[in-house]
DOKOLTOR-545049 format. One record per residue (C-alpha): residue number from 1; chain; x negated, y negated, z negated. Coordinates in nm, 2 decimals, padded with zeros to 4 digits. Example, Ala and Ser with C-alpha at 12.3 -4.5 7.8 and 13.67 -1.06 7.14 Angstrom:
residues 2
{1,"A",{-01.23,00.45,-00.78}}
{2,"A",{-01.37,00.11,-00.71}}
END
This chain:
residues 76
{1,"A",{00.88,-02.02,-00.37}}
{2,"A",{00.89,-02.40,-00.30}}
{3,"A",{01.09,-02.54,-00.01}}
{4,"A",{01.01,-02.87,00.15}}
{5,"A",{01.33,-03.07,00.23}}
{6,"A",{01.29,-03.37,00.46}}
{7,"A",{01.59,-03.59,00.51}}
{8,"A",{01.68,-03.92,00.69}}
{9,"A",{01.85,-04.14,00.44}}
{10,"A",{01.97,-04.50,00.46}}
{11,"A",{01.72,-04.70,00.24}}
{12,"A",{01.86,-05.05,00.28}}
{13,"A",{01.75,-05.21,-00.05}}
{14,"A",{01.59,-05.16,-00.38}}
{15,"A",{01.92,-05.07,-00.54}}
{16,"A",{01.98,-04.79,-00.28}}
{17,"A",{01.63,-04.65,-00.36}}
{18,"A",{01.70,-04.66,-00.73}}
{19,"A",{02.03,-04.47,-00.69}}
{20,"A",{01.87,-04.21,-00.47}}
{21,"A",{01.58,-04.16,-00.70}}
{22,"A",{01.81,-04.12,-01.00}}
{23,"A",{02.02,-03.87,-00.82}}
{24,"A",{01.72,-03.67,-00.70}}
{25,"A",{01.56,-03.65,-01.04}}
{26,"A",{01.87,-03.48,-01.18}}
{27,"A",{01.83,-03.18,-00.93}}
{28,"A",{01.70,-02.88,-01.11}}
{29,"A",{01.39,-02.70,-00.99}}
{30,"A",{01.24,-02.99,-00.80}}
{31,"A",{00.86,-03.01,-00.81}}
{32,"A",{00.79,-03.33,-00.62}}
{33,"A",{00.97,-03.60,-00.43}}
{34,"A",{00.87,-03.89,-00.21}}
{35,"A",{01.05,-04.18,-00.05}}
{36,"A",{00.91,-04.34,00.27}}
{37,"A",{01.10,-04.67,00.31}}
{38,"A",{00.95,-04.75,00.65}}
{39,"A",{01.07,-04.42,00.80}}
{40,"A",{01.39,-04.40,00.59}}
{41,"A",{01.27,-04.06,00.49}}
{42,"A",{01.31,-03.86,00.16}}
{43,"A",{01.10,-03.56,00.10}}
{44,"A",{01.18,-03.32,-00.19}}
{45,"A",{00.97,-03.01,-00.28}}
{46,"A",{01.09,-02.73,-00.50}}
{47,"A",{01.34,-02.45,-00.53}}
{48,"A",{01.61,-02.65,-00.35}}
{49,"A",{01.79,-02.64,-00.01}}
{50,"A",{01.85,-02.92,00.22}}
{51,"A",{02.22,-02.88,00.17}}
{52,"A",{02.19,-02.92,-00.20}}
{53,"A",{01.99,-03.24,-00.17}}
{54,"A",{02.23,-03.38,00.10}}
{55,"A",{02.52,-03.30,-00.13}}
{56,"A",{02.37,-03.49,-00.42}}
{57,"A",{02.29,-03.79,-00.20}}
{58,"A",{02.64,-03.79,-00.05}}
{59,"A",{02.79,-03.78,-00.40}}
{60,"A",{02.64,-04.12,-00.47}}
{61,"A",{02.79,-04.26,-00.15}}
{62,"A",{02.48,-04.26,00.07}}
{63,"A",{02.43,-04.08,00.40}}
{64,"A",{02.17,-03.82,00.45}}
{65,"A",{02.09,-03.59,00.75}}
{66,"A",{01.82,-03.34,00.82}}
{67,"A",{01.50,-03.51,00.93}}
{68,"A",{01.43,-03.48,01.30}}
{69,"A",{01.09,-03.58,01.43}}
{70,"A",{01.08,-03.84,01.70}}
{71,"A",{01.09,-03.70,02.05}}
{72,"A",{01.22,-03.37,02.17}}
{73,"A",{00.91,-03.17,02.12}}
{74,"A",{00.85,-03.12,02.49}}
{75,"A",{00.50,-03.18,02.61}}
{76,"A",{00.37,-03.23,02.96}}
END
């Protein structure tokens, strides 16, 4: 079953994006991936965990944390 992993990642320049893409492509069992440079968001779909994707991104010297939507989810 496919998991959707959404992470906040520092996407500062084209070189950062290339390194992250190269690292993500090496992960086994991924189905799709997407990088949103405006939100600094990486989305990976496949048989992977967020910990696994974070570990791969940290290994190349980049920071990555679990994606938290804006706001605290409380509505009036």
